[in-house]
C-alpha positions in Angstrom: -16.5 133.3 252.9 -19.2 136.0 254.0 -17.4 139.0 251.5 -17.4 136.3 249.0 -20.9 135.3 249.3 -21.5 139.3 249.2 -19.8 139.5 245.9 -22.7 137.3 244.3 -25.1 138.4 242.0 -28.5 139.3 243.4 -29.8 136.1 241.6 -27.2 133.9 242.6 -27.6 134.8 245.9 -31.5 134.3 246.1 -31.3 131.1 244.8 -28.9 129.9 247.4 -31.5 131.4 250.0 -34.5 129.5 248.3 -32.2 126.0 248.5 -31.4 126.6 252.3 -35.3 127.3 252.5 -35.9 124.0 250.5 -33.7 122.1 252.7 -35.8 123.3 255.9 -39.5 122.2 254.3 -37.7 119.0 253.2 -36.8 118.1 256.5 -40.1 119.3 257.6 -41.7 117.2 255.2 -39.8 113.9 255.6 -40.1 114.3 259.5 -44.0 114.8 259.2 -43.9 111.5 256.7 -41.9 109.4 259.3 -44.5 110.4 262.1 -47.4 109.3 259.9 -45.6 106.3 258.5 -44.5 104.9 262.6 -47.7 106.0 264.0 -49.9 104.3 261.1 -52.7 106.9 262.1 -53.0 108.0 258.4 -53.0 105.8 255.2 -50.8 107.4 252.6 -49.4 105.9 249.1 -46.1 105.4 250.3 -44.3 104.5 247.3 -45.1 107.4 244.9 -44.5 109.5 248.2 -40.8 108.1 248.6 -40.1 108.6 244.9 -41.4 112.2 245.2 -39.0 112.7 248.2 -36.0 111.4 246.1 -36.9 113.4 243.2 -37.0 116.7 245.3 -33.8 115.6 247.2 -32.3 115.2 243.3 -33.2 118.6 242.7 -32.0 120.2 245.5 -28.5 118.5 245.0 -28.5 119.4 241.0 -29.3 122.9 242.2 -26.5 123.0 244.5 -24.1 121.4 241.9 -25.1 124.1 239.4 -24.5 127.0 241.7 -21.0 126.1 241.8 -20.5 126.4 238.0 -19.7 129.9 236.8 -22.6 130.6 234.6 -24.7 133.6 235.2 -28.1 133.2 237.2 -30.8 135.1 235.3 -34.3 136.0 236.6 -35.7 133.2 233.7 -33.9 130.7 235.9 -34.7 131.8 239.3 -38.4 131.7 238.0 -38.0 128.2 237.0 -37.0 127.4 240.1 -39.9 128.8 242.0 -42.2 127.1 239.3 -40.5 123.8 240.0 -41.4 124.2 243.8 -45.0 125.3 243.0 -44.9 121.7 240.8 -43.4 119.7 243.4 -46.0 121.1 246.1 -48.9 120.2 243.8 -47.7 116.7 243.5 -47.1 116.3 247.2 -50.6 117.7 248.1 -52.2 115.3 245.5 -51.1 112.3 247.8 -52.0 114.1 251.1 -55.5 115.1 250.8 -55.1 117.9 248.1 -57.1 121.0 249.0 -58.1 119.6 252.2 -54.5 119.5 253.4 -54.0 122.5 255.5 -50.4 123.1 253.8 -52.0 124.0 250.5 -51.7 127.7 251.8 -47.8 127.1 251.1 -48.6 128.1 247.6 -48.1 131.8 248.8 -44.4 131.5 249.9 -43.2 130.9 246.4 -45.3 133.8 244.9 -44.2 136.0 247.8 -40.7 135.4 246.8 -41.2 136.0 243.1 -43.2 139.1 243.6 -40.3 140.7 246.0 -37.3 139.9 244.0 -38.5 139.4 240.1 -39.9 141.5 237.4 -43.9 141.7 237.2 -44.1 139.3 234.2 -42.6 136.2 236.2 -44.6 136.6 239.4 -47.9 136.9 236.9 -47.0 133.4 235.6 -46.2 132.0 238.6 -49.5 132.9 240.0 -51.2 131.4 237.3 -49.5 128.3 237.8 -50.2 128.4 241.7 -54.0 129.1 240.9 -54.4 126.1 238.3 -52.4 123.8 240.8 -55.1 124.8 243.5 -58.0 124.6 241.2 -56.9 121.0 240.0 -56.4 119.7 243.5 -60.1 120.8 244.4 -61.0 117.9 242.0 -58.3 115.8 241.8 -56.4 114.3 244.8 -56.1 111.3 246.8 -58.2 111.7 250.0 -56.8 110.8 253.5 -57.9 107.9 255.4 -57.5 107.4 259.1 -57.3 104.4 261.2 -58.9 104.0 264.4 -61.9 105.6 266.3 -63.1 109.0 266.4 -62.1 109.6 262.9 -64.2 113.3 262.8 -62.5 114.7 265.7 -58.8 113.4 264.9 -59.5 114.9 261.4 -60.1 118.4 262.8 -57.3 117.8 265.3 -54.6 117.3 262.7 -56.2 119.9 260.3 -56.2 122.4 263.2 -52.7 121.5 264.0 -51.5 121.6 260.2 -52.9 125.2 259.8 -51.1 126.4 262.8 -47.8 124.7 261.8 -48.2 126.1 258.0 -48.7 129.6 259.6 -45.6 129.5 261.4 -43.5 127.8 258.8 -44.8 130.5 256.0 -44.3 133.6 258.3 -40.7 132.5 259.2 -40.1 131.8 255.6 -41.5 135.2 254.4 -39.9 137.2 257.2 -36.8 135.9 257.0 -35.7 134.4 253.6 -37.9 137.1 251.5 -36.6 140.1 253.3 -32.9 138.6 252.8 -33.5 138.0 249.1 -34.8 141.6 248.5 -31.9 143.0 250.4 -29.7 141.2 247.8 -31.7 142.8 245.3 -31.5 146.6 246.6 -27.9 145.9 247.3 -27.5 145.1 243.5 -29.4 148.0 242.6 -27.2 150.3 244.6 -24.1 149.0 243.2 -25.4 149.6 239.7 -26.2 153.1 240.6 -22.5 153.8 242.0 -21.4 152.4 238.8 -23.5 154.5 236.8 -22.5 157.6 239.0 -18.8 156.4 238.4 -19.2 156.3 234.6 -20.7 159.9 234.7 -18.1 161.0 236.8 -15.7 159.6 234.4 -17.0 161.1 231.5 -17.0 164.6 233.1 -13.5 164.0 234.0 -12.5 163.1 230.7 -14.3 166.3 229.2 -11.9 168.6 231.7 -9.2 166.5 230.9 -9.6 167.5 226.9 -10.3 171.1 227.6 -7.2 171.0 230.4 -5.0 169.5 227.5 -6.2 172.0 224.8 -5.9 175.1 226.9 -2.0 173.8 228.1 -1.0 173.5 224.4 -2.7 177.1 223.5 -1.2 178.8 226.5 2.4 177.5 225.6 3.2 180.0 222.6 1.6 183.1 224.3 3.6 182.7 227.5 7.0 182.0 225.6 5.9 185.3 223.4 5.4 187.2 227.1 8.6 186.0 228.6 10.8 187.2 225.7 8.7 190.6 225.5 9.3 191.2 229.3 12.8 190.4 229.0 13.4 192.8 226.3 11.3 195.4 228.1 13.7 195.1 231.2 16.5 195.8 229.0 15.2 198.6 227.3 14.3 200.4 230.4 16.9 199.4 232.9 16.7 202.9 234.2 13.2 203.0 235.5 13.8 201.5 238.9 10.0 201.3 239.6 8.8 199.8 236.3 11.7 197.2 236.8 9.9 195.9 239.9 6.6 195.7 238.2 8.3 194.1 234.9 10.3 191.4 237.4 7.0 190.6 238.9 5.2 190.0 235.8 8.0 188.0 234.4 8.2 185.6 237.6 4.2 185.3 237.1 4.7 184.1 233.6 7.7 181.9 234.9 5.6 180.2 237.2 2.5 179.7 234.5 5.2 177.9 232.1 6.4 175.6 235.2 2.5 174.9 236.0 2.4 173.6 232.4 5.8 171.7 232.7 4.5 169.8 235.8 1.1 168.8 234.1 3.3 167.5 231.3 5.7 165.7 233.6 2.5 164.5 235.9 1.0 162.8 232.9 4.1 161.2 231.9 5.0 160.2 235.2 1.4 158.3 235.6 1.6 156.7 232.4 5.0 155.3 233.3 3.6 154.6 236.9 6.7 156.4 238.3 5.9 157.3 241.7 8.5 157.9 244.5 7.8 156.2 247.6 8.1 158.4 250.9 6.7 159.0 254.5 3.3 160.5 254.4 4.9 163.4 256.5 7.5 164.1 253.9 4.8 164.3 251.1 2.4 166.3 253.3 5.3 168.8 254.1 6.3 169.2 250.4 2.7 169.8 249.5 2.3 172.5 252.2 5.6 174.2 250.9 4.6 174.2 247.2 1.4 175.6 248.2 2.9 178.5 250.4 5.4 179.4 247.7 2.3 180.2 245.6 0.0 181.5 248.2 2.5 183.7 250.6 -0.2 185.9 251.9 -1.6 182.8 253.9 -0.7 182.3 257.7 -1.0 178.8 259.1 0.1 176.3 261.7 0.1 172.5 261.1 0.9 169.6 263.3 0.8 166.0 263.0 0.6 162.4 264.7 -1.2 159.2 265.1 -0.9 155.7 266.2 1.7 153.3 265.5 4.4 153.8 262.8 4.2 156.4 260.2 2.7 155.3 257.2 4.6 155.5 253.9 3.1 156.5 250.9 3.4 156.0 247.1 1.2 159.4 246.2 0.4 160.1 242.6 0.8 163.6 241.1 -3.3 164.2 241.0 -3.5 163.2 245.1 -1.1 166.1 245.5 -3.0 168.3 243.3 -6.0 167.7 245.4 -4.5 168.6 248.8 -3.1 171.7 246.9 -6.6 172.5 245.5 -8.2 172.2 249.3 -5.6 174.5 250.5 -6.3 176.9 248.2 -10.0 176.7 249.1 -9.1 177.4 252.6 -6.9 180.3 251.6 -9.4 181.8 249.6 -12.1 181.7 252.4 -9.8 183.2 254.8 -6.0 183.3 254.4 -5.5 183.8 258.0 -4.8 181.3 260.8 -5.2 177.9 258.8 -5.1 175.1 261.2 -3.8 172.2 259.2 -3.5 168.5 260.8 -2.3 165.2 259.9 -3.5 162.2 261.8 -3.2 158.3 260.9 -4.2 155.0 262.9 -4.1 151.4 261.7 -7.4 152.1 259.1 -6.8 155.5 257.7 -4.7 158.5 257.3 -6.9 161.8 257.7 -5.6 165.1 256.8 -7.9 168.2 258.0 -7.8 171.8 257.1 -9.6 174.3 259.3 -10.2 178.1 258.2 -11.7 180.9 259.8 -13.9 181.9 256.4 -17.8 182.3 256.5 -18.3 178.8 255.7 -20.3 176.8 253.1 -24.1 178.2 252.3 -26.4 175.3 253.4 -28.4 175.7 250.1 -25.5 175.0 248.0 -23.6 172.5 250.4 -24.7 169.4 249.0 -24.0 170.3 245.6 -20.2 170.8 246.1 -18.0 168.8 244.4 -20.0 168.4 241.2 -18.6 170.4 238.0 -19.2 174.2 237.7 -20.5 174.3 241.2 -18.7 177.1 243.6 -19.2 179.5 246.1 -16.7 181.9 244.6 -17.9 184.2 242.1 -14.3 184.1 240.4 -14.3 180.2 240.2 -15.2 177.7 238.0 -16.1 175.2 240.4 -13.6 172.5 238.9 -11.3 172.6 242.0 -13.3 170.6 244.3 -14.6 168.1 241.5 -11.2 167.5 240.4 -10.3 166.7 244.1 -13.0 164.8 245.0 -12.7 162.6 241.9 -8.9 162.2 242.5 -9.5 161.3 246.2 -12.1 158.7 245.3 -9.9 157.2 242.4 -7.4 156.3 245.5 -10.1 154.9 247.4 -10.7 157.8 249.9 -13.2 160.8 250.7 -13.4 164.0 250.9 -16.0 165.7 253.5 -16.7 169.5 254.4 -18.1 170.6 257.7 -19.7 174.1 258.6 -18.1 174.9 262.2 -19.0 178.1 264.4 -16.6 180.0 262.3 -15.7 178.8 259.0 -15.5 175.5 257.3 -13.4 172.4 258.3 -12.2 169.9 255.0 -11.3 166.3 255.8 -9.2 164.4 253.3 -9.4 160.6 254.2 -7.3 157.7 252.7 -7.7 154.0 253.8 -4.8 152.3 254.7 -5.5 149.1 252.5 -5.2 151.1 249.6 -2.3 150.6 247.1 -1.0 154.1 248.1 0.4 152.7 251.2 3.2 150.3 251.6 
C-alpha cells in the first residue's frame, strides 16, 4: 500500500494529505459545536451550522471518491480544493463571531500549503480570496451571545482558549502536512530530473551506437583486404622465418578484429530475438574472464567467489558481458599485474569487484568518469566506462569506483530482483 502511494503524482498525494487534514479539522469543529450545544453557554444559529457541516462532509466524501478515478490531478484542481477550504472557513466564521473568532487565523494554513506546493500564481489568487473573506468578516457576521453571568470574563477566557487551540492546530498542520506535501513535490522533481538524465543518456548511447554501426560496416572491407594480402605475403616469403612470425601475428590480430565485428553483429541479433542463454553466475563470470585473458595475455590475476545461499542463475545480455570486459580492460590498462577479481552474492544483490595496483583515479576527474569522452588514459576515447555504466544501469545495477591506498577498486552491483536473475 505504501509503495503504491509513493507512485502517485505529487498533486494526487497532496490532495490525499489535504483530505486527512480536513478530516481532523472537521472532527475538531464538530466536537467544539457539540460542546457548545450541550453546554448552552453560547447561542448559535444551529440550523445553518448543521447544514454547513453536512455540506462540508459531502465535499470531503466527493473528493475521496474523485481520487479513486484515473483522471490526473492538476495544480488548478488542487488550488480549487484549497479555495473551497477558504470559502467553507469563511462561512463557518460568519455564524461563529466573524473576525472576533480566534480561529480566523486558520486562513494562513491553506495559504501556506499553496505557497509550498503550487506555482506562484495560485497562492496569489488564494491570498486575495483569503484577504477578501477576512475583510468581509470585519463587517458582516453574527455576533456571539453568551448565556449566564460574567459575560466579559467568559468571552475573554473563550477567546484566549480559542487562540491557543488555533495556534496548536495550525502549527501541527503546517509542520506535519505541509512538510509531507513539499516532500512529495521534491520527490516528483527528482523523478523528472532522473527521467531527463535518462533521456540524455539514451540520446548519447544512440549517437555512439550509430557511429559504431557505421565504423563496423566500413571496417569490414579493409579487414578482408588485409587478411587476403597477409595470406599472400606469407606464401610469397615462406623462406623468411623472422618475417613469417610477424606476418602471422598481424594475421592473428586481423582475425581478432573480424571476430569482434562478427560478435557485434551476433550480439545485436541475439538481443533483437531476446535469445539469451541461462547459466550460473559463476559460469558467466569465468567465461568473461577467460575471454578477457585471451585478449590481454600480459595480465596476471587471481579470482575467487562465494556468497550466501545457493548460487544465482543469470540470463546475461551481451552488453552486460561487454561492460564487465571493459572494466577488466580498464584495470589492465592501469596496471596489468596482480589484479584481484572477486564475485560475491547474497539474497539482495550480486557484486563483482576488480582491484588493481595502478595510480588510482585523479580526484579532479573522478566525478566525471562515466560521461562520454572523459578518460584518464591519453590514448582512450572515454567511451568504455560510459557504455559500461549505461549497460549496467539498464539492467538495474550500478558501477562505482573507489580510490584505495594503491590502485582503484571497481564494483559492479546487480540486484537479485532484476529480470537478469531467475
